[in-house]
N, C-alpha and C positions, 0 to 999 in steps of 0.2 A: 582799524588796522593802523599800526604805527608806521611812521615814515621810514624809508630805507635811505641811507646816505648815498647819494649819487652826485658825483662831482661833474656838474654840467660844464664848468669852465675847462677842466682838463679834457673832457670829451670833445668839446668844440675845438680846442687847440689841436687835438689829434686829427680831427676832420679837416681843419684848415691846412695842416701839414701834409695831408694826403691829396690836396687839390680842391677841396670845397671852398666856395667863396665864404666870406665872413657871415653873410646873411643866411646862406644855406646851412652852415655849421651851427649857427645859433638856433635856427628853427628846428633842425634835427635834434639838437641837445635838449631843447624844451620838450619836444615830442617824446623823446626817450625818457626823460625825467617823469613825465606824466604816466607813461606806460609802467615804469618801474614802481612808482608810488601807488598806482591804482591796481595793478594786476598781480604783483608778486607777493607771496605770503612770507611773513617773517617767522622766525623761530617761535615767537610768542603765539602767533596765529595757529601754527601747527600744534603747539602744546595744548591750546584751548580746544582745538578740534579733537585731539587725542583724548582729552578728559571727557569731552561730550560723548564720544563713541564708547569709551569704557563704561560710562554711566548707563548708556542705552543698552549695551551688552549685558551689564549686570541686571538691569531691569528685565530684560528678555529671559535671562537664565532663571531669575526668581519666579517669574510668571510660568515658565515651563515646568519648573519643579513643583509649583503649586498645582498645576493641571495634572501632572503625573501622580502626585500624592492623592488628589481627589479621585482620579480614575482607579487607583489601587484600592481605596476605601470602598468605592462603589462596586467594584468587581470582586 
């Protein structure tokens, strides 16, 4: 997965402005950056998943048509 841009400095500044200590803001910003970079999907991730699902669906459709064609010949 590719990294998502997350401005930890701006986030920490907002936390400090709302009453967090500098240390608390820095730890929170680092934790949030890890979460964003490890857990969120990018547009590219979603596009790759979409292509994978389309290929699987196509394979299932081809297999289903082959089974139906075989059954029609048998019956």
